[in-house]
C-alpha positions as CSV (number, residue, x, y, z in Angstrom):
1,M,33.9,21.3,-54.0
2,S,33.7,17.6,-54.9
3,S,30.6,15.5,-54.4
4,S,32.5,13.3,-52.0
5,T,33.6,16.2,-49.8
6,S,30.1,17.8,-49.8
7,T,28.6,14.5,-48.8
8,T,31.0,14.2,-45.9
9,E,30.4,17.8,-44.7
10,A,26.7,17.2,-44.9
11,A,27.0,14.1,-42.7
12,H,29.1,16.1,-40.2
13,S,26.4,18.8,-39.9
14,D,23.5,16.4,-39.9
15,T,21.4,16.1,-36.7
16,R,18.3,14.2,-37.9
17,F,18.9,11.0,-35.9
18,F,18.5,12.1,-32.2
19,G,21.0,14.9,-32.8
20,H,23.3,12.7,-34.9
21,P,23.8,12.1,-38.6
22,L,21.0,10.1,-40.2
23,P,23.4,7.5,-41.7
24,L,24.0,6.4,-38.1
25,M,20.5,4.9,-38.2
26,Q,21.3,2.5,-41.1
27,L,24.5,1.4,-39.3
28,F,22.6,1.2,-36.0
29,S,20.0,-1.1,-37.7
30,L,22.5,-3.4,-39.4
31,E,24.5,-3.8,-36.2
32,L,21.4,-4.5,-34.2
33,W,20.3,-7.4,-36.5
34,E,23.8,-8.7,-36.9
35,R,24.2,-8.9,-33.1
36,F,20.8,-10.5,-32.9
37,S,22.1,-13.3,-35.1
38,Y,25.5,-13.5,-33.5
39,Y,24.4,-13.5,-29.8
40,G,21.4,-15.6,-30.6
41,M,23.6,-18.3,-32.0
42,N,26.4,-17.8,-29.5
43,G,23.9,-18.0,-26.7
44,I,23.0,-21.7,-27.4
45,L,26.4,-22.8,-28.9
46,A,28.1,-23.9,-25.6
47,I,25.1,-26.0,-24.5
48,Y,24.7,-27.4,-28.0
49,L,28.3,-28.6,-27.9
50,Y,28.2,-30.2,-24.4
51,F,24.6,-31.4,-24.1
52,Q,24.2,-35.1,-24.6
53,V,23.1,-36.4,-28.0
54,T,19.8,-37.6,-26.4
55,D,19.1,-34.0,-25.5
56,G,19.9,-32.7,-28.9
57,G,23.5,-31.8,-28.4
58,L,26.9,-33.1,-29.6
59,G,28.1,-34.6,-26.3
60,M,31.5,-32.9,-26.0
61,P,33.2,-32.5,-22.6
62,Q,32.2,-29.2,-21.0
63,P,35.7,-27.7,-20.8
64,T,36.3,-28.4,-24.5
65,A,32.9,-26.9,-25.4
66,I,33.7,-23.7,-23.4
67,G,37.1,-23.6,-25.0
68,I,35.6,-23.8,-28.5
69,V,33.1,-21.0,-27.7
70,G,36.0,-18.8,-26.6
71,A,38.1,-19.8,-29.6
72,Y,35.2,-19.1,-32.0
73,G,34.6,-15.6,-30.4
74,G,38.3,-14.9,-30.7
75,A,38.3,-16.0,-34.4
76,V,35.5,-13.5,-35.1
77,F,37.7,-10.7,-33.8
78,L,40.8,-12.1,-35.6
79,A,38.8,-12.0,-38.8
80,T,38.4,-8.2,-38.4
81,I,42.0,-7.9,-39.5
82,L,41.2,-9.4,-42.9
83,G,37.9,-7.5,-43.3
84,A,39.5,-4.2,-42.4
85,W,42.6,-4.7,-44.6
86,V,40.4,-5.6,-47.6
87,A,38.3,-2.6,-46.9
88,D,41.2,-0.2,-46.6
89,R,43.2,-1.6,-49.6
90,V,40.8,-3.2,-52.0
91,L,37.0,-2.8,-51.9
92,G,36.1,-0.1,-49.3
93,A,34.3,-0.4,-46.0
94,E,30.8,-0.1,-47.4
95,R,31.1,-3.0,-49.9
96,I,32.8,-5.3,-47.3
97,L,29.9,-4.5,-45.0
98,F,27.4,-5.6,-47.5
99,Y,29.2,-8.8,-48.6
100,S,29.9,-9.8,-45.0
101,A,26.3,-9.6,-44.1
102,I,25.5,-12.2,-46.8
103,I,28.3,-14.5,-45.6
104,I,27.0,-14.3,-42.0
105,M,23.5,-15.3,-43.2
106,I,24.8,-18.3,-45.1
107,G,26.8,-19.4,-42.1
108,H,23.7,-19.4,-39.9
109,I,21.8,-21.4,-42.5
110,C,24.5,-24.0,-42.4
111,L,24.2,-24.3,-38.6
112,A,20.4,-24.6,-39.0
113,L,20.3,-27.2,-41.8
114,I,23.5,-29.3,-41.6
115,P,23.5,-31.7,-38.6
116,G,26.5,-32.7,-36.4
117,F,30.0,-31.4,-36.5
118,G,29.9,-30.6,-40.2
119,G,27.3,-28.0,-39.7
120,V,29.2,-26.5,-36.7
121,A,32.5,-26.3,-38.7
122,A,30.9,-24.8,-41.8
123,G,28.6,-22.4,-39.9
124,L,31.2,-21.1,-37.4
125,I,33.9,-20.5,-40.1
126,L,31.4,-18.5,-42.3
127,V,29.9,-16.6,-39.4
128,A,33.4,-15.8,-38.0
129,L,34.6,-14.5,-41.4
130,G,31.5,-12.5,-42.1
131,S,31.3,-11.0,-38.6
132,G,35.0,-10.1,-38.8
133,G,34.3,-8.2,-42.1
134,L,31.3,-6.4,-40.6
135,K,32.5,-5.4,-37.1
136,A,35.5,-3.2,-37.8
137,N,34.0,-1.6,-40.9
138,A,30.7,-0.7,-39.4
139,S,32.5,1.1,-36.6
140,A,34.8,2.8,-39.0
141,L,31.9,4.2,-40.9
142,V,30.4,5.5,-37.7
143,G,33.7,7.3,-37.1
144,E,33.5,8.8,-40.6
145,L,30.2,10.6,-39.7
146,Y,32.0,12.9,-37.2
147,D,34.9,15.3,-37.2
148,E,37.8,14.2,-35.0
149,K,36.9,16.7,-32.2
150,D,33.1,16.6,-32.6
151,P,31.7,16.6,-29.1
152,R,28.9,14.2,-30.3
153,R,31.4,11.5,-31.2
154,D,31.5,9.5,-27.9
155,A,27.7,9.9,-27.6
156,G,27.2,8.7,-31.2
157,F,29.3,5.6,-30.6
158,T,27.4,4.9,-27.4
159,L,24.1,5.1,-29.3
160,F,25.5,2.8,-31.9
161,Y,26.5,0.5,-29.0
162,M,23.0,0.6,-27.7
163,G,21.8,-0.9,-31.0
164,V,24.4,-3.7,-30.5
165,N,22.8,-4.5,-27.2
166,I,19.2,-4.4,-28.4
167,G,20.2,-7.1,-30.8
168,A,22.2,-8.9,-28.0
169,F,19.0,-9.0,-25.9
170,L,16.6,-10.1,-28.6
171,G,18.9,-12.8,-30.1
172,P,19.3,-15.0,-27.0
173,L,15.7,-14.3,-26.0
174,V,14.3,-15.8,-29.2
175,T,16.9,-18.6,-29.8
176,G,16.7,-19.7,-26.1
177,L,13.0,-20.1,-26.3
178,L,13.2,-22.0,-29.6
179,Q,15.9,-24.3,-28.3
180,K,14.1,-25.0,-25.1
181,E,10.7,-25.7,-26.7
182,I,11.5,-27.0,-30.2
183,G,15.3,-27.7,-30.7
184,F,18.7,-26.2,-31.3
185,H,18.4,-26.1,-35.1
186,F,15.3,-23.9,-34.9
187,G,17.3,-21.5,-32.8
188,F,20.1,-21.4,-35.3
189,G,17.5,-20.8,-38.0
190,A,16.1,-17.8,-36.2
191,A,19.6,-16.3,-36.2
192,A,19.7,-16.7,-40.0
193,V,16.3,-14.9,-40.3
194,G,17.6,-12.1,-38.1
195,M,20.6,-11.5,-40.3
196,A,18.4,-11.5,-43.4
197,L,16.3,-8.7,-41.9
198,G,19.5,-6.7,-41.1
199,L,20.7,-7.2,-44.7
200,I,17.4,-6.0,-46.2
201,I,17.4,-2.9,-44.0
202,Y,21.0,-2.0,-44.8
203,A,20.5,-2.6,-48.5
204,T,17.7,-0.1,-48.7
205,G,19.8,2.6,-47.0
206,R,23.3,2.1,-48.5
207,K,23.1,5.3,-50.6
208,N,22.9,7.4,-47.4
209,L,26.5,6.6,-46.4
210,P,29.4,8.9,-47.2
211,D,30.9,8.5,-50.7
212,E,34.3,7.9,-49.2
213,S,33.2,4.6,-47.8
214,R,32.7,3.1,-51.2
215,G,36.4,3.1,-52.1
216,A,39.7,2.0,-50.6
217,V,41.5,4.7,-48.6
218,N,44.9,3.3,-49.5
219,P,44.4,1.2,-52.6
220,L,46.6,-1.8,-53.2
221,P,48.4,-1.7,-56.6
222,T,46.7,-4.0,-59.1
223,S,50.1,-5.7,-59.7
224,K,50.1,-6.9,-56.0
225,L,46.6,-8.4,-55.9
226,Y,48.0,-11.8,-56.8
227,L,50.1,-11.8,-53.7
228,F,47.0,-11.2,-51.6
229,L,45.2,-14.1,-53.2
230,L,48.3,-16.3,-52.9
231,A,48.5,-15.5,-49.2
232,I,44.9,-16.6,-48.7
233,V,45.5,-19.9,-50.4
234,V,48.6,-20.6,-48.3
235,A,46.8,-19.7,-45.1
236,V,43.9,-22.1,-45.9
237,V,46.3,-25.0,-46.8
238,L,48.3,-24.4,-43.6
239,I,45.2,-24.3,-41.4
240,V,43.9,-27.6,-43.0
241,A,47.3,-29.2,-42.5
242,L,47.5,-28.2,-38.9
243,W,44.0,-29.5,-38.2
244,M,44.4,-32.8,-40.1
245,T,47.7,-33.6,-38.2
246,G,46.1,-32.8,-34.8
247,I,48.6,-30.0,-34.0
248,V,45.5,-27.8,-33.7
249,N,42.6,-29.6,-32.1
250,P,39.4,-28.7,-30.2
251,D,41.3,-28.8,-26.8
252,N,43.9,-26.2,-27.7
253,L,42.1,-24.2,-30.3
254,D,41.5,-21.3,-27.8
255,W,45.3,-21.0,-27.2
256,W,46.0,-21.0,-30.9
257,I,43.5,-18.2,-31.6
258,A,44.7,-16.1,-28.6
259,G,48.3,-16.5,-29.8
260,I,47.7,-15.7,-33.4
261,S,45.5,-12.7,-32.5
262,A,48.2,-11.3,-30.2
263,A,50.9,-11.8,-32.8
264,A,48.7,-10.1,-35.4
265,A,48.2,-7.1,-33.1
266,A,51.9,-6.9,-32.5
267,C,52.6,-6.9,-36.2
268,Y,50.0,-4.2,-36.8
269,F,51.5,-1.9,-34.1
270,I,54.9,-2.4,-35.7
271,V,53.6,-1.7,-39.2
272,M,51.7,1.4,-38.2
273,C,54.7,2.8,-36.3
274,A,57.2,2.0,-39.0
275,S,55.0,3.2,-42.0
276,P,56.4,6.3,-43.7
277,Q,52.7,7.4,-44.1
278,T,52.4,7.7,-40.3
279,N,53.6,11.1,-38.9
280,A,55.2,11.8,-35.5
281,D,51.9,12.6,-33.7
282,E,50.2,9.5,-35.1
283,R,53.1,7.3,-34.1
284,S,53.1,8.6,-30.6
285,R,49.4,8.0,-30.3
286,V,49.8,4.4,-31.6
287,L,52.4,3.7,-28.9
288,A,50.1,5.2,-26.3
289,F,47.3,2.9,-27.5
290,I,49.3,-0.3,-26.5
291,P,48.6,-0.1,-22.7
292,F,44.9,0.5,-23.5
293,F,45.0,-2.6,-25.8
294,L,46.3,-4.7,-23.0
295,T,43.7,-3.4,-20.6
296,C,41.0,-4.4,-23.1
297,V,42.5,-7.9,-23.4
298,V,42.1,-8.4,-19.6
299,F,38.6,-7.0,-19.6
300,W,37.3,-9.2,-22.4
301,S,38.9,-12.3,-21.0
302,L,36.6,-11.8,-18.0
303,Y,33.5,-10.3,-19.6
304,Q,33.2,-12.9,-22.4
305,Q,33.0,-15.7,-19.8
306,I,29.3,-14.9,-19.9
307,F,29.1,-17.2,-23.0
308,G,31.1,-20.1,-21.5
309,T,31.8,-20.3,-17.8
310,L,28.7,-18.3,-16.7
311,T,26.4,-20.2,-19.1
312,A,27.6,-23.4,-17.4
313,Y,27.1,-21.7,-14.1
314,S,23.5,-20.8,-15.1
315,D,23.0,-24.5,-16.1
316,T,24.1,-26.0,-12.7
317,Q,24.4,-23.3,-10.0
318,M,21.8,-20.5,-10.6
319,N,18.2,-20.8,-9.5
320,R,16.4,-20.2,-12.8
321,V,12.8,-20.8,-11.5
322,I,10.6,-17.7,-11.9
323,F,7.1,-18.2,-10.4
324,G,7.2,-21.9,-11.0
325,W,8.6,-21.6,-14.6
326,Q,12.2,-22.5,-15.3
327,M,13.8,-20.0,-17.7
328,P,16.1,-21.2,-20.5
329,I,19.8,-21.6,-19.5
330,N,21.0,-19.0,-22.0
331,W,18.7,-16.3,-20.7
332,L,21.4,-15.3,-18.3
333,Q,22.8,-13.6,-21.4
334,L,19.8,-11.4,-21.6
335,I,20.6,-9.5,-18.4
336,P,23.7,-7.5,-19.6
337,P,22.0,-6.1,-22.8
338,I,19.0,-5.1,-20.7
339,F,21.3,-3.1,-18.4
340,V,23.2,-1.6,-21.4
341,I,19.9,-0.5,-23.0
342,A,18.9,1.1,-19.7
343,F,22.2,2.7,-18.9
344,A,23.9,3.5,-22.2
345,P,21.8,6.6,-22.7
346,V,22.7,7.7,-19.1
347,F,26.5,7.2,-19.8
348,S,26.1,8.9,-23.2
349,A,24.3,11.9,-21.6
350,I,27.0,12.1,-18.9
351,W,29.9,12.2,-21.4
352,F,27.9,14.7,-23.6
353,K,27.2,16.9,-20.6
354,L,30.8,16.9,-19.3
355,G,32.3,17.4,-22.7
356,T,36.0,18.1,-22.3
357,R,35.7,17.9,-18.5
358,Q,35.0,14.1,-18.5
359,I,37.6,11.7,-17.2
360,S,40.0,10.5,-19.8
361,T,39.8,7.2,-21.7
362,P,42.8,5.6,-19.9
363,V,41.1,6.3,-16.5
364,K,37.8,4.8,-17.7
365,A,39.7,1.7,-18.8
366,G,41.4,1.2,-15.5
367,L,38.2,1.7,-13.6
368,S,36.5,-0.9,-15.8
369,L,39.0,-3.6,-14.7
370,I,38.5,-2.7,-11.0
371,L,34.7,-2.9,-11.4
372,I,34.6,-6.3,-13.2
373,G,37.2,-7.7,-10.7
374,I,34.8,-6.7,-7.8
375,A,32.0,-8.4,-9.7
376,F,33.9,-11.7,-9.9
377,L,34.6,-11.6,-6.1
378,L,30.9,-11.3,-5.5
379,F,30.4,-14.9,-6.7
380,L,32.2,-16.0,-3.5
381,P,29.3,-15.8,-1.0
382,F,27.6,-18.7,-3.0
383,A,30.7,-20.6,-4.0
384,N,30.0,-23.4,-1.6
385,S,26.2,-23.6,-2.2
386,G,24.5,-26.5,-3.8
387,E,23.1,-26.8,-7.3
388,H,20.6,-24.1,-8.4
389,E,21.1,-22.2,-5.1
390,T,22.5,-18.9,-6.3
391,P,19.6,-16.3,-6.5
392,L,18.9,-14.9,-9.9
393,L,18.8,-11.3,-8.5
394,W,22.3,-11.8,-7.0
395,V,23.7,-12.8,-10.4
396,A,21.8,-9.9,-12.0
397,F,23.5,-7.5,-9.6
398,I,26.9,-9.0,-10.5
399,L,26.1,-8.5,-14.2
400,L,25.1,-4.9,-13.5
401,L,28.7,-4.3,-12.5
402,F,29.8,-6.1,-15.6
403,V,27.8,-3.7,-17.7
404,F,29.1,-0.6,-15.8
405,A,32.6,-1.8,-16.5
406,E,31.7,-2.5,-20.2
407,L,30.3,1.0,-20.7
408,L,33.5,2.5,-19.4
409,I,35.7,0.6,-22.0
410,S,33.9,-0.8,-25.0
411,P,32.0,2.0,-26.7
412,I,34.6,4.4,-25.5
413,G,37.3,2.2,-26.9
414,L,35.6,2.3,-30.4
415,S,35.6,6.1,-30.3
416,F,39.2,6.2,-28.9
417,S,40.6,3.9,-31.5
418,S,39.0,5.9,-34.3
419,K,40.6,9.1,-32.9
420,V,44.1,7.8,-32.5
421,A,44.2,5.9,-35.8
422,P,46.7,7.1,-38.4
423,K,44.9,8.5,-41.4
424,V,45.8,5.6,-43.7
425,F,45.0,2.9,-41.1
426,Q,41.4,3.9,-40.1
427,S,39.6,0.6,-40.4
428,Q,42.7,-1.4,-39.5
429,M,43.2,0.5,-36.2
430,I,39.7,-0.4,-35.2
431,A,40.4,-3.9,-36.2
432,V,43.4,-3.8,-33.8
433,F,41.0,-2.7,-31.1
434,F,38.8,-5.7,-31.9
435,L,41.8,-7.9,-31.8
436,A,42.1,-7.0,-28.1
437,S,38.6,-8.5,-27.8
438,G,39.7,-11.5,-29.8
439,V,42.7,-12.2,-27.6
440,G,40.5,-11.7,-24.5
441,T,37.6,-13.8,-25.8
442,A,40.0,-16.7,-26.7
443,L,41.5,-16.4,-23.2
444,S,38.1,-16.5,-21.7
445,G,37.9,-20.0,-23.0
446,V,41.3,-20.8,-21.6
447,L,40.3,-19.4,-18.1
448,G,37.0,-21.2,-18.3
449,G,38.8,-24.5,-18.5
450,Y,40.0,-24.0,-14.9
451,Y,36.4,-23.4,-13.6
452,S,35.0,-26.2,-11.5
453,A,31.5,-26.1,-10.0
454,E,32.7,-28.4,-7.2
455,N,35.5,-26.0,-6.1
456,Q,34.7,-22.5,-7.1
457,T,36.5,-20.4,-4.5
458,P,40.0,-20.4,-6.0
459,Y,38.6,-19.4,-9.4
460,W,36.5,-16.4,-8.4
461,T,39.2,-15.2,-5.9
462,S,42.2,-15.4,-8.3
463,V,40.5,-14.0,-11.3
464,G,38.8,-11.1,-9.4
465,A,41.9,-10.1,-7.4
466,A,44.1,-10.2,-10.5
467,S,41.7,-7.9,-12.4
468,I,41.6,-5.3,-9.5
469,I,45.4,-5.3,-9.3
470,L,45.8,-4.8,-13.0
471,G,43.2,-2.1,-13.0
472,L,45.1,-0.1,-10.4
473,L,48.3,-0.6,-12.4
474,A,46.5,0.8,-15.5
475,L,45.5,3.9,-13.6
476,T,49.2,4.6,-12.7
477,L,49.9,4.8,-16.5
478,T,47.4,7.5,-17.1
479,K,49.7,10.5,-17.1
480,P,52.4,9.2,-19.5
481,M,49.6,7.9,-21.8
482,L,47.9,11.3,-22.0
483,K,51.3,13.0,-22.7
484,A,51.9,10.5,-25.6
485,L,48.4,11.0,-26.9
486,R,49.2,14.6,-27.8
487,G,45.8,16.3,-27.2
488,I,43.6,13.2,-27.5
489,R,41.8,12.0,-24.3
């Protein structure tokens, strides 16, 4: 028996981390601190862009700022394609994970130390590239800790997702206070420190990960490496040319990111289905994954408005005064991770208890769209209220529905994509799942451009109703999807 095989078998039988393999703890910790830095920075990004210069911001129009936040979020998920491909074909998931953490830290340092639009451009590009390399590969490594039919699998991904949300809670909490009391750049600096902590923790535990993670699963022939490098150079030149000529600009960046992400996903579906290394069962499962992908796009286009539209809503419409003290604008973003931390173990326990009797993944996804659609409609009772009139508790209840919807689709989607992935497309299939988030996040910026605090009713009504209708449509596709999934639920 090879050392690699024995390491994998040991991980599969390991129960030292709350009944799960111990390496889950290293990945849990890295993801926690990466999300601390990501959400900490993202939490104050929109207001940094649209606040007046006299208030420490850059003075951009609010719709443009919301669009940039959406485009940036979409770019992070788009970058997962590059990170996953390099992991599968060149360096392996574990090395990409390590290098990506370093790049993220440098990006946050740029935001903290370089003033103006130069710091924003350099910082967001580096954080997007690093986060893209980290996201898909961390999740792929979680998948490697379990056999395909291990009943702990969904529960393990849900615990991993809990780490994500601990970081998502602590990040905006710290950066919001620093931004409010000292300034934006101190908030960005805290994000850099958080990523440094995650990097240190991960570096001390790298040896505990399966040996398979250290090498490419489908190595690219050395003779073709130059083509990969050439493609990167061409892409950079093209991006610079489009930006310098104004074809791509801050006002349409969200549309570009959404379109490129959608095109990349379509190409991946074609490649996976056409590959001679994909067998008939795997091909059928890839096709069945497409409706789930589209459902995820719709979900994230609504959920990710927390960082754009709902942050602006918190700034002008929500009553943020608590016992005479006004909480920071971005603390709205603390509410979802609190609920995830509270309810992720509950959902995990339910799926663990039900085992093979739990509702299928397609049903969970359809229900998530219905729930978040209802949540958007619940903004209507205060649509005609004045500034700072919407009660904090009412918004918290709405975000509770956001989280219930999230727990039905996001951690489950990670597990689902790792199960349906063809053997030679493991990391890349998870990257495709994240591309759904990328398209949706970019579209959240597009949708946010139609929001108006002066005329809210059409926005909440149309978005909420559309989500419910699409959720019902998704439920009608459950039976043909399950048939095509060939034993996977």
